[in-house]
N, C-alpha and C positions, 0 to 999 in steps of 0.2 A: 506493500498499498504506499502511496506517494503521500509526502509530508503534507501537502495540501489537501487529499482525501482527510487525513488524521483530522487535519482542523475543522473541516468541513462537518464530520463527524461530532467533533468534539462541541462545535457550535451547535448542532443540532439537538444534542443532548441537553446542553444548557438551556436552550430555547424551550424544549419539552417540558422541563424541569421547572420553568417560570411561566409556564402555560398552564389552565387549568383546562383539562380536555373535558369532553361530554361524554359522557356515557352514552351506549345505544340499549340499556337495558330498559326493558316496561315490567311496568305490573299489570295485574288481570283482577279479575272480578270476585267478589263476595258469593261463598259458597249457600245455594238458593235450595240444597235439596230437603231443609226443611221447613220452607218457607211455604204457607197456603198459597192459592191462587189470588182470592181476595187481597191480601197482605202485598202481594208481589205486585199487583197493580195499583195498590195504593203506594208503594216505593217509589214505583215507576212514575208515578202522578207527583210525586215529591223531586223526584231526579234523582235517583240512587241505583237503582236496578234495573238490567233490560229485562224486557217483555218477549218472551220466545213468542213467535211469528211461524204459521202454519209451513211446515216442511216442502220445499220441493221433492218432487219424484224424482230419484236416480234412477235415470235410463242411459243405457249406454250409447247412443247416438248423440244424446244432446248432452250428455255428458264429456263426449270426446270434441264436440263443436264448442264447448265452455274452456275446454283444456287448450283447443289450439288457439284459442282467442286470447287466454292467460300467457300462454308459452312465446306467442308472436310478439305481443308487447314487451316481455320479459325480453327478449332475445333483441329487441332494438334497443330497450334501455340500458343493459347491462353487458358486460364484456362476457360472455356464454358460449362454449363450446357446444357442449350436448346435455341430454336430461333423459330423466325415465320417470316415469309415474306408472304408480299400480293402485286401483282401487279395489278394494272386496266389500261384500256385501251378503249376510245371509248366507253364509256359506259357501261363495263361488267368490271367482273372481269375476267385476263386474265390467273393468277396462284396464287394459294394460299398455300402453303407447310409450315408443320413443322420439326426442326430440333430437335434431341437429347430429352432431360427430362424437363418437367413440375416440375416433384419432384424426383431427382434421388435417394432417399432412398427407394420409392416405386415402382422406373421405372416405373412411368408415361409418357408416350411419350405427346410432344407436339402436340396438333391438333391446325389449325389455324380456324377452325370453333368453338372449345370448349374452349381451354385454354386461361384464364383471365390471363392477364399482367397488372400490374402498368405500366401505360404510361407517367409517369412524366407530365413533361411543355408541351406536347402534348393534354391535358387537356385544356390549354389555346385557345385550336382551338375553344372550344365550348363556351368560354367565350365571344370571340371576335365575333364570330357567333350568339350570344344572342344580343351582345350588338348592331349589325348590324341590326338586325330582328326589335330592339325597335326603330332604327333611323328611317328605314323604314316606320314604323308606325308613323312617326310623334311624339312620345312621349319621344325621347332623342336628345339632340343636341351636335353634335363633338365638338363643337366649345365653349359653354358653360361653365360656371365655375360648378365642378361637386358640391359644396356646394350645388346648387340649388335642387339636388336631393337627397342629404343626410338629413335623419330624426335623426339618434340618434348621431351622431358628427360632426364637421367639421373641414376641411382642416386648421389649423391658416393662417393666412394672413404675411406669413413672406419672401415673394417674391416678384419680381417685375410684378408678371403678375401669375392670378390663376391656378388650374391644372384644364384641359380640357381633357375631354372623348378622344380628338385624341393624347395629351400627353400621357394617358395610353395606347392606340392602339400601340402609335410607344415608347413606354420606355423612351419620353423625359421629364417627370416629374420630375426629380432630385433627388428622393429617394434615402438616404443610403440603404445600403443592410445590415440587420441582419437576425441571423439564428438562437439565442438562443428561440424566442419566437413560434418556429413552433416543439420544443421538443414535443412528446405527453405528456409529464405530465403538461406542461404547457396551450398547446391548448386544453387540455381535461377539464379545468376548466369553461369553457366558453361555454354557454347554445346556442350562435349563433355567425353566422360570424362577425356580425356588433360588438356586444360585444368585441370578439378578438380584431378585428384592432383598437376600441377606446381605448382599453387599451394598445397597441403594434403599437402608429403610430411612425414611423422611421421619423428623422428630414429630413426637404428637404434642403440637401446640396449643391447643384447644379443650378445655376439659369434658368430658361425657353430658351431655345434656341429662338433666333430672328427670327431665318429663318430654318425651318426645313428641308429644301435642304441642308444645311450644318451643319449637328447637330450630335455632338456626345455625348452620354448620355448613363449611363449603363443600361442593364436588372435589370427588375426590377419584382420581386415575389408581394411584398406588392402591388405595383401598379395593378397587374393584377387582385389579392384579392379586391382593392379598386374597381375596373369596375366590377367584380361580386356582390359586395354589391349594387352598384349603379341598377344592374337588379333587385336583390332583392327590394330596396326600389320602382321601377317603378312598379314594377309586382305585389308587397305585397304579395311573398311567397318565400319560399327559393331556394337558386339556382338550388341545386339538382332538387326539384320538378319543378321549371320552364322549365333547361335544357330535364327532362325527357318528359315533356307534348309538348315543342316545338318543341326539337331536335331529342332526341332519340328513343322516341314512332314514331313520323311521317318516320323516316329512316330505323323504325324496327331494331334498335341497341339493340337487346332483352338482350345479356350478358353485357351489357354497362351499371357502377353504379358507381355514386361519392363515397369514401369513408368515413364511418364513422364509430362507433364504435364498429359494430357487422363486419365488411367487412371481418377480416381474417375467418368467419367460411363461407364464399361463395364458392359454390362448382366449383370444376374444375380452383381453383385457382393457378396459378403458384407461385412456392417458389423462392425467390432470394438466388444469391449464392456467397460469396465472396471464394475465394482461403487465406488460412491460416494453418501455419504448417503442411505444407506438402498435406493438405487435402482441400476438398470444402465443407464449412459449409453454410448450409441453414437455413431461416429463410422467414416466412410470415409477409411482410415487411406493418408495420402501418403506412399510409399515411392520415389518418384523418385530422390530424394537419393541412395538405397542403391544405385541400378542394378546392375548383375550381382549383385552380392553378398546382396542382400536383397529386391530390386524385384519378383521374379517373381510373376504373377499366375497360377492355376493351379485347374483342378477335381481331386478325388481321383480321378476316371477320369483324368484325365491323368498323373497322377504314375503313376499304375498302370502304363502304357506305358511311362515310362522306367524303372521299374523293373523290367519284363518284358526289356526289351532290355538291360540291365545283368545281370542273370540268366541270359539266353541266349546269351551268347558277342555280345552288340552287334547284335543282329537282334532285329526283332519285324517275324512273318508276312515279306512280300517287301522289309523296308527293314531295309540295314544302313548303323547309324551307326560301328562300329568294326568291326574285325576281332576275332575269337576270342583270340587271340596277345595284342593289347593289351588287353582286356580282362582278361586274365591278369597281364597286367604291373600293371595298372593296380590291381586287387585284393591284389597282392602288401603282406606286411607291410614299412612301409619303414622306420618310426621310432617308439622308444619311450624312456623313460628307466627303465623294469624290466618284465621279463618276468611282474611281479605287476599289470601295469596296463594300461588301453586304449593303444594307441598308435596310430599313422597309415598308412594305405594310402596309395596316391596321391591323396587328397584325400576319401577318405573314411575316418572313426574305424575304428579297427580293435579288436575286444574280444572278451568271452567272455562269455557269459552260460549259468549252469547246463552249462559244461562245454563249449558250443557257440558257435565262431567266428562273431562276427555284425560286419557293416559296415555304418555307421550315419550319418545326419546328424540334426542335428537344427534348429531355425529358431525363433526368438525373435523377436517384435516388443513394440512396447506393448501391442498388442491380441490378438493370434495367437500360437498357440504350438502347433508340431506337431513331428512327429518320421517321418522314413523310416528303415526297418530291413531288411536283406538277408542271409541265411541262405543263401550260395553252395551248400554241399553238401547244401541241403533244396530245392533251387528256391524258396524262399520269400521273400516279402517281405508286409510292413506297413507302411501308411502312414496315419498317426491325425493330426487337424488340429482345432483349438477357437480361434473365434472370442472367445475370450474372457481375460483377462489371468489370471486364475487356472486358463486351461489349463496351465500351467505344472506345476503341480502333479498336474492331471489325466493328462499324456501320460504322467508317469512311470508314475503307477499303473497305466495303461493298459497299458502297453508291457509292466511287468511281469507284471500278470496275465494276457496272451497267453502271453508266455514259459513261466512259469510251469504253465501248463496244457497247453500244446501241445509245449513242448520241457523237459518237467520233469527235476528231479533232485534227490536229497536234499543235504541241506547239514548236515553232523554239527557237533556242538555244539564250540567251541572252549574250553577250557579255558585260563586262565593258566598262564604258565610262574614258578613262584615263582622258579627261578634268575634269571632276569632282572628280577628285579625292583629288585635295587640299581644297576642302570642305569639306567634310567628319568628319571633327574633329568638327563641329557644330551641329553635330547630335548626339556624344559621351556622356553620362552619365549614370544615375540610375534614371528609370521612376517605378510608381508604378500605380497599377490599380486604376479606379475610382469605381469598384464595390464592395465596401466594408463599413465598416463602418465606421464613422467619429466620433460619440459620443457617442456610447457603448465602454464595454471593449472587444469587438471584434475588435476593431482599429487594436491589435496587431497582430491576425490571418490573416489578410490581408495585412499585412505590407512588407513581401518580395520583394526587389525591382527586376528588369530585367534591364540587363545594355547593352548597345548599345555601340558597340567597334570599332573603323575603322581597316581595315586592309592593308598591305600593297599591295595589289593586286587590290586596288579600290574598296573592297567591303565593307559593314558593317555585322558585328557579331552580330547575334539576334537570340535568342531559339535556339541556336546551328547549324544556318544555316547562311551560306553567302548569302546576299541580295544586287543585281546588281541596279544601279541608272538606272534609266529608263525614268525618267521625273524630272522635279524640283519637291523634298520632296516625290518623288515615287520609292519605290524600288521593285525588284522582285527576287524570289529564280527561282530555276531551275526547278520548276513544274507551273509557271504562275503564283503564288500566290503572292500578294503586301502588303506592309504596306505603310503608307501614315503619314507624320507627318507634323504636324500642328503648324504654328507660332502665339506669340502672341506680338505685336510692334516689329516685326522684327525678334524675336527669338525665336529657337525653344523652345516649350515648352511641348511638347506631341506629342502620334503618337497614330495609330489605326491599329492593325492588323484583316485582314478579312473582320471586322465589324466593322459597327459604335457602337454596341452595346458592345464591347469592346476597352474603350478607356484607354489610359493611361499616365499618366502627370509627367512630369521632378519633381524632387524632389530634393532640394538642401542638401550639404553634411550634415549640422546640421538636418535634417530630416530621414536620411539614418541609419536605424533599426541596419547595420551592426556596426556602428561607437558608437550607443549606446551600443551594446554586446561589445564594446571596453571597455567605459565608464563603464559598470555595472561589467565587470573582474575587475578593479582597484577599484571598491566601495568594491567589496567582497573583497579582499585584504587587505584594509582599515580594513575593519571590522573584519577579521581574526587578525590582528596586533593587532586592540586596545584589542581583547578578550584574547590574549596571554599577553600583556604588564599589562592586571589586574591580571594574575595569575603568574605573574615571583615571583619568591622568596623573589630576592631582589629588594623590593619597599622603595623608599628613597624619603623624601617629607613630605609635612604636610598632616595634616587629610583632608583636603578642596582638596590637590593633589589626596588622596586616594579615594574620594569620586568621582571627575572626574573621575578618570579612571574606577570605578565601572559603571558610569551612561555610559562612551562611551561604555564600553564591553557590557551593556545591551543592548545600540543601537544596536551594531554590531550585537548580536545575533537576536535584532529582525528583523535586515536588511537579515541575511541570512534566517531565516524562512519566511519571505514575499517571498523573492526570490524563496525559493524551492517550497513554498504552489502556485503561481501564477505562477511559471517556468511550475510545473507539470502538471498543467491546458493547458496551452499553448502550451505545445510541445504535447499533444496529436490532437491538431488542433480544427477543430470545429465539424466534424462530431460525435462524442461522447456525444457532448454536444446537437445536435441537437436529437440525438436519445435518451438520459437519461437523460436530463435536465444540469442545471448548478450545477457542483457537491458542496458540502458542503466545499472544502477547498478552492474555489475561494473567498466565503464569509468572511472564514476566513481570509486569507491572505490579503483582502482590508481591514478588520480591523484593523490587525497588522501594515498596511502598512500607515494606520491613527494613530495608536500609534507613527510609528515611526517620521511622521511629527509633531507631537506635543511634542515628544521627543527632536527631531532636534532643534525646535525653543526655547525651554526650554535650552538646552545646548548653544545654539547662546547668550541667554541673560545671564547665567553664565562666558562663556565667556568674554564678555562684561566688567562685574561687575569684572572679578579676573583681568581683565587686567589695568583697572582704578585703582586698588588699590596697584599694582606692580610696581617698576621703570623698571624694565627688562620684555619683553614678552617673554623670549626665552624659559622658561619652557612650555610655550603656545602654542610650536609652532606644534608638534605633533597632542595634541589635535585639535587645530584649523585645520589641514589637514584633521583629521576623520571627523568633523562637515562639514566640505568643500563639503567631499565625500556623507557623509548624506543629504546635502542639494542638490548635483545632483541627487541622488538616489530618492530623493521626485520629483525632475524636471521630471525624466523620468516616475515616476508613473502617476503624473497629465498629461503630455504629452499623454500619453497610456491610458487614463481615468481609469485608476486604484486606482484613490483615493475616486471615491464613485460608487456604483454600479447600472449601469442604463442598464437594460436588453434588449431594445427597445421596 
């Protein structure tokens, strides 16, 4: 990398730290299952709840025309290569269709029956299905300590309660999120999932919730992999083999496999695309490091079979993968932070859209975006996948369009409540996601805060939207989506947007990375001044003063080098690290940072000695300022886990 590129990256990092990003996360509606029709109508009249409208009949030809129109609009608005969609209803596939290209270069069209897509975290539905099979057989207890089943390693006893399978199914175990271990160069070194997990165990940083009915914990990929490994330990075979024998083969999901080192050579594999420098760039994504948590490769038709089995009590044609009672338990509402937000069933996300209960799971990779949605009371399932990075926007638009057309509801306008305006200041502040690293160098990568700001019209400004108060600590936007704030000892200390799996925690000013960026700027100015002072033509003072200036200049150079090296890594974000591994310059930057810490300590001792030998300390004023800035730099490195490299 050229020096100018490094400077640009560092400038981009500083700009990012000084800018408040807008979060794209949103919220959804209150549970209406227990609300009577008259009460529902009354609430709607008051502007708080949607009222379901008569449903449009789902007919294949009309559905196809609708999908063709939506996809045409999306391919025009977004940079998309291809897509596939399948709809199942009442035990049968209603429609399956492909759009665009699985391979732009070869002009290979998407075929819902043949094209294999990486489905990302939708792979976890297979994990949760396997777990429930073992529960059904009496070989696994949802509420037992998972250490009972682990053979190769154990989860450290660092919390008030052990990790249980129920915690893993509902993402409430409290593990931090780390990404670096999932780089192909790292994960490929391990011969088994168990070996990988044992070597890269994230810290359990959040205590287990005392009540799952009021639980806000971040989504965990590592927790899902741990669940898959428990299946391996109990069944005495690899998860991929277990899934093939007990789920994929019985359901005749013949084109579905879990990624391994040879997955790139699979036939009919869709390439993934990202729009860069004015053109679509494609690649066959290596998802082997994600294993069972995100590495399944499947056709849209195969996912349709999986949806049918879960909608029909665990059976498809003559194959049964779960008993009906087990499916009912799996689909029961299990955890959430508030009934105004989406929560969790056992493995599937549980929420409401237009007043209808929907179970869902999405999948996101660097190149592919997908969503699986079940409406149990309607016997309805939808799966859509895009082999393009911008498919993340497209899938949300597609699902909303489908729901609004075939499960419609009115969304009454909600007006701000004047009486709530004076209290809005209590919600103001900076908040940071709990789904991040706490103990590794990745801490800085998930640090950018989201701000909440009271507006003069009685709303809160959050994520570029205005949110109106509709209940104590509950706010709603114009689409009927909701954000719920949480309290600790009477004070607002966090909020959740849309889902219990996206908790945000309030941060104090001294933990705000934007203030750290200001401090870093002052540190760099001090470092530059120390270097300049050492090379000035006119240097008056003793030889001791000259040596001190030289050491301070060296310290300044090391601080600048550390900032450039670490800043160039952090400015790129986590995606390059997960794709290509931790770059060497990060290790070099950390090593130089340690040298900065050692030299700073030595200079502090030198300053103390020089001060005791002089009557006046006037000549030590600027050296003391430079040392103070260096101490602040070391403190910042320590805070962001950059004085010792832990990969997770």
